[in-house]
C-alpha positions, 0 to 999 in steps of 0.5 A: 500500500505504501508503494501505491500511495507513493506512486500516486503522490508521484503522479500528483507532483508531476501533474502539479509541475505541468500545470505550474508551467503551462506555457512551457508544457504546451510548447514542449508537447508540440513536437510530440503532437506533430510527430504522432500526427505525422505517423498516425496520419500516414498509417491512416491514409495507407490503411484507408487506401489498402482497404479501399483497393481491397474492397474494390477487388471484392467484386471478383470473389474468392476461390476464383481462378481466371484464364487470361492472356496476361498474368497478374505477376510477370515472372523474371525468367519470361520476357514480357514481350512474349505475352503479346503472341498469346491468344485470348480465351474464346467462347469455343474454349469455354464450351470445351472447358464446360465439358472437360472440367471435373467436379472440382468447381462450383461454377464456370463463366465467361464474360467480356466488357465494353466501356464508353457506351451511352444508354438512352430511355426516352429523353433521358440518357447516361454516358460512359457506361460499361456493357458487360456480357456474362454467361449464366454462372457469372453470379457464382464467380463474381458479385452481382448485388441485385437490389430489385428484380432478378437474375437472368434465366438459362432460357434468356442466356441461351436465346440471347434475349435483350434483357439487362441488369443495370447499376444504380447510377444508370437507373437513377439517370434513365428513370429518375421517377423510379420503377426501372423494372420492366422498362426499356432503354436503348444501347447501341441501337438495341432495345433492352428490358430492365429485369434487375437493378443492382445496389448502389456502391458509390465511388471507389479508388478502382472505379472499374469495379463499381457496378453503379455504371455497369449494365449486365446483359447475356453473353450471347447477346453481347457477342451479337453486338460486339466482335470479340478480339482474338489477339487482345489488341483492338478489334473488340473486347477480350473475353475472360473465363473464370472458375469458382473453386469449392469451399472444401478445397481452400488451396485450389491446387487440384482445380488449378492443375486440372484447369492447366491440363484442360486448357493445354489439351484444348489448345493442343500444346505439346508436353514441352511447350510453355503455357500460352495462357495465364491462370490468375487468382485475386489473391495475387493482386491482394498480395501485391497490394499488401507488399506495396502498402507495407513499403509505403507504411514503412517509409511513412513511419521513418519520416514520422519518426524524425518528427518524433525524434525532434519532439523527444529531444524537446521533452528531454531538454525540458526535463533537464531544465525542470530537474535543475529548477526543482533541485532544492525541492528534491533535496527537501523531499529526500531529507524528509524521507522520500525514496529514490523511486519516488523522485524518479517516478515523479519526473518520469511521469511528468515526461510521460504525461507530456508525451501522452497529452501531445500524442493525444492531441496528434491523434485527435487532429487525425480523427478530425481529418477523418470526419471530412467527407471524402467520396473517392477515399473515405479515411478511417482511423482504427482503434489499433492505430490509436493504441499504437499512437499512445504506446509510441507516446509512452515510449518516447516519454520513457526514453526522453525522461529516464535520464533526467529522472535518474539524475534527480533520484540520485541527487545528494539531499544535502547538496540539493538543498543548498542549490540555488 
């Protein structure tokens, strides 16, 4: 109990010392405030960027393997220019894959997209929309968040029916009075009937993934409107084939090996020939994003640490001055029986208080910035970053205050009392 009482007394002495020199306290904690603000602000921006990009990639779904011309990661032993000679996936390959793939998948889909389209309904129009042609299992391999209406039927897919599922922005512009279901609109001279409206997503950093300006139609109808590219360069949109793995196969290795063998067989590749296709997974992008933002976060932390270093030197300097000013008081306290740890805690707590107040002010500034509305990049400060900022503040306080505190605790009471 005595140790607890003395510790609390140390807190009280430290707090009284800070209040007695309010101006000096404020000036001292500014350096820590700037340092914590810099570190937490960088981490908050990096976290928000990473979360935004990862959420933008959620439309792909998980456990997905895509057959494409270009890989998401270029290997160091494969010249990039050789990828130009690769063919793109075709509807014929999609049909053959449906026949040859085993039971290791939940769904197989082919899809392609064409951007920059203008949709019209009466006197209303909306520009720069994406027309996306999809097969029936597209909703299995990708996210199609339908708010109103329904998905395509197999008959609509096979019969190339002029039906469409439109994004929220398209529905708001073409049918401002509401009730888009069952209404008609035109795209590239073709009349479509709305059978579904997707949920509003809002702006994202990777706007290509947003469904708000997306119009989904049957793939068979899409191929009537656009000639698919066979090379991936001009001449029309390129198709992608995607396969959804089963939930009980978390590694997807069996499915990937099976897909590689099936595609090689379809394309007639000999055993010694290299693959002329890429099997891509969304986690490749997620891994690359994680590495990129890890480096950005490290650079930001290094930059912010310099500001913290300056703030730490400022706190240490003030603590040395404080010890010198209160040397006489320290001598009186020790002559009355104060223990060394009581004096040490008194100055150490003062340094920690300074850094905590400064760090708290820096965190508060970052939090106020996150309250500013942002469409493209909403900032979010997590509880983990708040805890990190407070822990860094305590660490700086301990480092900056430990030497002055030890010096104060080791003062000889007789010499200290005589100090002026």
